[in-house]
C-alpha positions as CSV (number, residue, x, y, z in Angstrom):
1,M,12.2,-26.4,7.5
2,K,8.9,-27.1,6.2
3,W,6.9,-25.2,9.1
4,L,9.1,-22.2,8.8
5,I,8.5,-22.4,4.8
6,R,4.6,-22.5,5.3
7,L,4.7,-20.6,8.2
8,L,6.7,-18.1,5.7
9,N,3.7,-18.8,2.9
10,F,1.1,-17.8,5.3
11,Y,2.3,-14.5,6.4
12,I,3.3,-13.6,2.9
13,E,-0.6,-15.5,1.8
14,A,-2.7,-13.9,4.5
15,S,-1.6,-10.2,3.7
16,I,0.2,-9.9,7.0
17,H,3.5,-8.8,4.9
18,V,1.7,-6.6,2.6
19,A,-0.1,-4.8,6.0
20,L,3.4,-4.3,7.9
21,S,4.5,-1.8,4.9
22,A,0.9,0.0,4.9
23,G,1.4,0.3,8.6
24,M,5.0,1.5,8.3
25,L,3.8,3.9,5.8
26,T,1.2,5.6,8.4
27,V,4.5,5.7,11.2
28,I,6.3,7.3,8.1
29,T,3.8,9.6,7.5
30,M,3.4,10.4,11.4
31,F,6.9,11.3,11.5
32,N,7.9,13.5,8.5
33,L,4.9,15.7,9.1
34,D,5.8,15.8,12.8
35,L,2.0,14.7,13.5
36,P,1.2,12.9,17.3
37,F,1.6,9.5,17.3
38,D,-1.9,7.5,16.6
39,G,-1.2,4.0,17.5
40,Y,-5.1,3.2,16.4
41,V,-4.9,5.0,13.4
42,C,-2.2,2.8,12.6
43,L,-3.4,-0.8,14.2
44,T,-6.6,0.4,11.6
45,V,-4.4,0.9,8.5
46,F,-2.8,-2.6,9.3
47,F,-5.4,-4.7,10.1
48,G,-7.8,-2.7,7.2
49,T,-5.4,-3.9,4.7
50,I,-5.8,-7.6,5.7
51,V,-8.7,-7.6,5.3
52,G,-9.1,-5.7,2.2
53,Y,-6.4,-7.3,0.4
54,N,-7.5,-10.7,1.6
55,F,-11.2,-10.2,0.1
56,I,-10.1,-8.5,-2.8
57,K,-7.4,-12.0,-3.2
58,Y,-10.0,-14.3,-2.2
59,G,-13.2,-13.2,-2.2
60,S,-13.4,-12.8,-5.9
61,E,-12.8,-16.6,-6.1
62,A,-15.6,-17.9,-3.4
63,R,-19.1,-18.6,-4.4
64,R,-20.7,-14.9,-3.0
65,F,-17.7,-13.8,-2.1
66,Y,-17.3,-15.5,1.1
67,V,-18.0,-19.4,1.3
68,V,-14.5,-21.0,0.3
69,R,-13.7,-24.6,0.3
70,T,-10.0,-25.2,0.6
71,R,-9.2,-26.0,4.0
72,Y,-5.6,-23.6,3.8
73,V,-8.2,-20.6,2.2
74,K,-11.1,-21.2,4.8
75,S,-8.0,-20.5,7.5
76,I,-7.4,-16.9,6.2
77,Q,-10.7,-16.2,5.9
78,Y,-11.0,-16.9,10.0
79,F,-8.0,-14.9,10.2
80,S,-9.0,-12.2,8.3
81,F,-12.7,-12.3,9.9
82,A,-10.4,-12.2,13.6
83,C,-8.5,-8.7,11.8
84,F,-12.0,-7.7,10.7
85,L,-13.0,-7.3,14.2
86,C,-9.6,-5.9,15.4
87,C,-9.9,-3.6,13.0
88,V,-13.3,-2.1,14.3
89,F,-12.3,-2.5,17.9
90,C,-9.5,0.3,16.8
91,A,-11.4,2.3,14.0
92,I,-13.8,3.5,17.1
93,H,-11.0,5.3,18.5
94,I,-10.3,7.4,15.3
95,R,-11.9,11.1,14.9
96,L,-14.5,11.6,12.7
97,Q,-12.7,13.0,10.1
98,G,-10.6,10.0,10.2
99,L,-13.2,7.7,9.7
100,M,-15.0,9.8,7.3
101,V,-11.6,8.7,4.5
102,L,-11.9,5.8,6.2
103,G,-15.5,5.2,5.0
104,G,-14.6,6.5,1.7
105,L,-11.5,4.2,1.2
106,V,-13.6,0.9,2.1
107,L,-16.2,1.7,-0.9
108,L,-13.7,2.2,-3.4
109,C,-11.9,-1.1,-2.0
110,F,-14.9,-2.8,-2.3
111,F,-16.2,-1.5,-5.5
112,Y,-12.8,-2.6,-7.4
113,A,-13.4,-6.1,-6.3
114,V,-17.0,-6.5,-6.3
115,P,-19.3,-5.6,-9.4
116,L,-22.2,-3.3,-9.6
117,N,-24.5,-6.5,-10.9
118,A,-23.8,-9.0,-14.0
119,S,-22.8,-6.8,-16.6
120,V,-20.7,-4.3,-15.4
121,R,-17.2,-5.1,-14.5
122,N,-15.6,-4.4,-11.2
123,I,-13.3,-1.0,-11.3
124,R,-10.2,-3.1,-11.0
125,N,-11.3,-4.5,-14.5
126,F,-11.2,-1.6,-16.4
127,P,-8.7,-1.1,-18.7
128,G,-5.5,1.0,-17.8
129,I,-7.0,2.1,-14.2
130,K,-5.7,-0.6,-11.4
131,I,-2.7,0.8,-10.4
132,F,-3.9,4.2,-9.8
133,I,-6.8,2.7,-7.4
134,V,-3.8,1.0,-5.5
135,A,-1.7,4.2,-5.3
136,L,-4.9,5.6,-4.2
137,V,-6.2,3.9,-1.6
138,W,-2.9,3.5,-0.4
139,S,-2.0,7.1,0.4
140,G,-5.5,7.9,1.4
141,A,-4.9,5.4,3.9
142,T,-1.3,6.1,4.8
143,V,-1.5,9.9,4.5
144,W,-4.7,11.4,4.3
145,L,-6.5,8.9,7.0
146,P,-3.5,10.1,9.6
147,L,-4.1,13.4,8.5
148,A,-8.1,14.1,8.8
149,G,-7.4,11.3,12.4
150,N,-5.5,14.6,13.8
151,M,-7.5,17.4,12.1
152,E,-9.0,18.4,16.2
153,L,-5.3,18.9,17.0
154,P,-3.5,21.7,16.4
155,V,-1.3,20.3,13.8
156,Y,-2.5,22.7,10.6
157,G,-1.0,25.4,12.4
158,R,2.6,23.6,12.8
159,V,2.7,21.3,9.2
160,S,1.9,23.8,5.8
161,G,-1.0,22.8,3.9
162,A,2.1,22.4,0.9
163,D,3.8,19.9,2.7
164,M,0.4,17.7,3.4
165,L,-0.1,17.7,0.0
166,M,3.2,17.1,-1.1
167,E,3.5,14.1,1.1
168,G,0.3,13.1,-0.6
169,I,1.4,13.0,-3.7
170,Q,4.7,11.4,-3.3
171,R,2.9,8.3,-1.4
172,F,1.0,8.1,-4.5
173,L,3.8,8.2,-6.8
174,F,6.3,5.9,-4.9
175,V,3.4,3.6,-4.9
176,I,2.9,3.6,-8.6
177,V,6.4,2.1,-9.1
178,L,6.0,-0.2,-6.0
179,T,3.4,-1.2,-8.3
180,I,5.5,-1.6,-11.7
181,P,7.1,-4.9,-10.5
182,F,4.1,-6.8,-9.6
183,E,2.5,-5.9,-12.9
184,I,5.7,-7.2,-14.7
185,R,5.3,-10.1,-13.3
186,D,1.7,-10.7,-13.6
187,M,2.0,-10.4,-17.7
188,A,2.1,-14.0,-18.2
189,V,-1.1,-14.3,-16.2
190,D,-2.7,-10.5,-17.1
191,D,-5.9,-10.3,-19.5
192,L,-4.3,-7.6,-22.7
193,S,-7.8,-6.1,-21.6
194,L,-6.1,-5.1,-18.5
195,G,-3.7,-2.3,-19.7
196,T,-1.5,-1.9,-17.2
197,I,1.6,-0.4,-17.4
198,P,3.7,-3.0,-19.4
199,Q,1.5,-4.1,-20.9
200,K,1.0,-0.4,-22.7
201,F,4.8,0.5,-22.9
202,G,6.5,-3.0,-22.8
203,V,9.0,-4.3,-19.5
204,R,12.0,-1.9,-20.2
205,S,9.9,1.4,-21.3
206,S,8.0,0.7,-18.1
207,K,11.4,0.6,-16.0
208,Y,12.5,3.9,-17.4
209,M,8.9,5.6,-16.4
210,G,9.4,4.0,-13.2
211,T,12.9,5.4,-12.4
212,A,11.9,8.5,-13.6
213,V,8.9,9.4,-11.0
214,L,11.3,8.1,-8.4
215,L,13.2,11.2,-9.2
216,L,10.0,13.1,-9.1
217,V,9.5,11.8,-5.8
218,L,13.0,13.1,-4.7
219,L,12.7,16.3,-6.4
220,L,8.9,17.3,-4.5
221,E,10.9,16.7,-1.0
222,L,13.5,19.4,-1.5
223,F,10.4,21.8,-1.9
224,K,8.9,20.6,1.5
225,R,9.5,22.8,4.5
226,K,10.0,20.0,6.8
227,S,11.9,18.4,5.2
228,S,15.4,17.3,7.3
229,L,18.5,15.8,6.3
230,P,17.6,12.1,7.5
231,D,14.1,12.6,5.7
232,F,15.8,13.1,2.4
233,A,18.4,10.7,3.1
234,G,16.5,8.2,3.9
235,L,13.9,8.4,1.1
236,S,17.0,8.5,-1.2
237,L,18.2,4.9,-0.1
238,T,14.6,3.4,-0.1
239,S,14.4,5.2,-3.7
240,V,17.9,3.3,-4.5
241,F,17.0,0.1,-3.1
242,L,12.7,0.4,-4.9
243,G,14.9,1.7,-8.6
244,V,17.2,-1.6,-8.0
245,A,14.3,-3.9,-7.3
246,L,12.5,-2.3,-10.1
247,W,15.4,-3.2,-12.8
248,Y,15.8,-6.5,-11.8
249,S,11.7,-7.1,-12.2
250,R,11.2,-9.6,-14.7
251,V,8.1,-11.7,-16.2
252,E,9.5,-15.2,-15.1
253,Q,11.0,-14.2,-11.3
254,G,11.5,-16.0,-7.5
255,K,8.4,-16.8,-5.6
256,Y,9.3,-14.1,-3.3
257,Y,10.5,-11.5,-4.9
258,C,8.0,-9.3,-5.3
259,S,5.4,-10.4,-2.4
260,F,8.3,-10.6,0.3
261,W,11.3,-8.5,-0.9
262,V,9.9,-5.9,-3.2
263,E,6.7,-5.6,-0.4
264,G,9.3,-5.4,2.1
265,I,10.6,-2.0,1.1
266,P,8.4,0.7,3.2
267,V,9.8,-1.3,6.1
268,L,13.2,-1.0,5.1
269,W,12.2,2.8,5.0
270,M,11.0,2.9,8.1
271,V,14.1,0.8,9.8
272,L,16.0,3.6,7.7
273,L,14.2,6.6,9.2
274,V,14.7,5.2,12.8
275,I,18.7,4.5,12.7
276,L,19.0,8.4,10.7
277,K,16.9,10.4,13.2
278,G,18.5,7.9,16.2
279,L,15.3,7.3,17.3
């Protein structure tokens, strides 16, 4: 059992699980907007998420953002470098417009973690902004990147601009709610200067706010032209699971509650869509 636990820990701590969720959200966008499936875009998001998250998590702790000492973190570093090569290989197959979106996201992630100089903080440490940057990057990677990658195809005649905008707004709001349980968990260690939502409004009020945002996400789905009954049902069930996960969030919680169960909700959403659509 010990090696299974070690494997699970590496799967989570090397950001494979969060990358799988990001990849599934990218596929969901293609399903929702009836886009042609683009495996290179999905794999770019998957491998890019591993690289980005590991750089943010472990780079800030390393000397000059790349020199690490512990053997375990070094193994994650080598794994991340291999994923970086895979990401570059997949990215060169993406259309120019998609690469422009990807470049903007890379820059945002870089300055999110790395301060411009010793006297200027990184974006992550600006009060109250962290959760919105995370939501912006996720919505950019899982909605606007696949859309930009299909710009040269006759997609824009089949999908209304309003539906595209709605999908982007919904994803932004969905990720904000998905992030709140993590902010609740981290209240014990986060500096008060971060000004996270639970720090500002309290745990209970944050849960009410997250529930209201989920209801808004569902309401927006009703205004999409291409939304079908399976789409709405899948989003509704996913929102229920996320709402329950939000309300069960605690400052003191199990090791895998957020990092595995909450983080895996987008994967559950994908599974629900496959079942409901009969794919």
